[in-house]
C-alpha positions, 0 to 999 in steps of 0.5 A: 573399730572395737564393738564397743568403740562402734557403739560409742561412735554411732551414738555420738553421731546420733546424739550430734545428729539430733543435737547441734546439726539438726539445730542449725541444718535449716540455716545451713541450707537457706544461707548456703553457708558452711555448718561451722557449729556441726564441724565444730562439735565433729572436732570436739568428739575426735570425729574427723579423724574416724577412719584413722587407726587408734594407734595413729590417734584415730577412732579406728572405724572400718568401712561398715562403721563409717557407713552407719556413721555417715547415715546417722550424721545425715539424719541431722544435716545431709550437708554436714554428713557429706562434708564428714564423708568426703573428708573420711575418704581423703583421710584414708587416702592419705593413710594408705601411702604416708610413706617417708618421715615428712609425709607421715608427720604431715598425715599425723598432724591432720588426725592429731589436730582434726584438720579438714581435708578437701578433694581438687580432683576434678578440673575444667577441660576433662569432661568430668573424667577423674582419671584425666588431668590437665594440670601438672606438677612442675619441678625445681629441685627440691620444691614443686608447683601447679596450677588447676582450675578445678570445677567443684571443690566441696568446702574448699574454701574452709579446708585445711589442706586439699588433695590435688590430682595433676599429671606427674610432669608437664610432658606426662600423658593426660592419665599419668597422674599423681595426688599432692597434699597441698597446705592450704594456708600456703595455697592461693586459692581463687574462687571461680564462681558463685554457689547457689545451688538445689541442694547440698547447699552447705557443702559449698562447692564452688569452682576453685582455681588452686595455685600452690608451691610445695615440697616433693615429699608432699607428692603421695608415692602411690599412683592416682590411679591405684589410689582411686581404684583402692580407696577413693572410689570404693569408700567415695560411693559407700560413705556417699551411700551411707549419706543418702540412706540416712536422708532417706531414712529421715524422710521415711520416718516423717512420713510415717510420723505424719501418717500416725498422726492423721490416722489418729485424727477424727478424719482418719484415713487408711495408711497410704501403700507408699509407707509399706513401698519405702520400708521394702526399698530402704531394706533392699539399699541397706542390705547392699550397702552392708554388703558393699561395705564389707567388701570395700573393707577387705579391699582397703585393708589389702586382703582383696583386689580391686577388681573389675567385679568389685569396681562394677560392685560399688558402682551398682551401690551408687546407682541403686543408692542414688536412684532408690533414696530419691524414690524414697523421698519423693514417696514421703512428700506424697504421703506428707502433702503440703506438710511435706511440701513446706520448708518448715515443720516436723514433717517437712522433707523439702531440704531432704528431697533437695539434698537427695537430687544431688546424688545422681549427678555426684559422679553422673549416673550416665557415666557410670552406667557406661562404664559398668557396661564395659566392665560386664565383659570383663568381670567374673563372679565374686 
């Protein structure tokens, strides 16, 4: 994205966050419903195609710009920002491997028509292991089919298309996977459970059974493992971190605003030490986010390889941001007191805290720590 385009995208995200996203955020959270008004606004401004190159009809945003946009959107509604971030990851995956005229036209349509793409990569029976599948692609001449029990499919019921992981064929090992672009209108989607979580309620992420028949060209040509290493995992961790940073920054700002009001009142009190703590914690992870986003852009562009050291870096970002953002929000809650604990009012941080409590659970931190221990044995300094 050019510098001017970067500023335009940032400005639009800021305006939408303070407008339509913030206007409906409480209702979206309360009712655990899809933020349709916010998505309509994102489409109207072409923001669903932010990650696509300008020559393909997108905004041409690079990874650092996408991370900043995610943070801006999160200031208005965390669920909307997370949906947007997850969609950008799926779009980037499609753009990385749209070989062949049919697949390329399908991806062009996603960009042109601002179609929403969800990810169906989780699965019952694999214990949360992204790189393992039970379901398999079953081919029948030029067509194929799959049947997958996905444990979590964020906004799957609202998506126009799904990127589904599966074993290459029924006889393939669990780790020999492909990704399939499934047209939601041509698939049978069955919701397998309810959706009433603590936070990120608007992402609408229940378990989903996906049964689909499709043409063979919808199977992406790049092996799923390569796609995960180069695009899916690094971009997910960077953009999720952008969302979490935005939520934490919003909580900190509300705490500062509350402290200013109290300092100006008759019963003025000295400012809480938590205010300074929030600032330095946010500054530290903001720098880590910016550095990792630049490294992810190099890998995404093909200018660097997704080495073990790179994987350790993106995992470290996810671990740090998911823990520190929660700490910042809880500090803001303590500073605001009952005004922050309330679900209403300008100093409420209740929804922000609840949304952020999902952060350590998305690709569980305990799993990442175990992976990091293994990577430490083989990683080399960059």
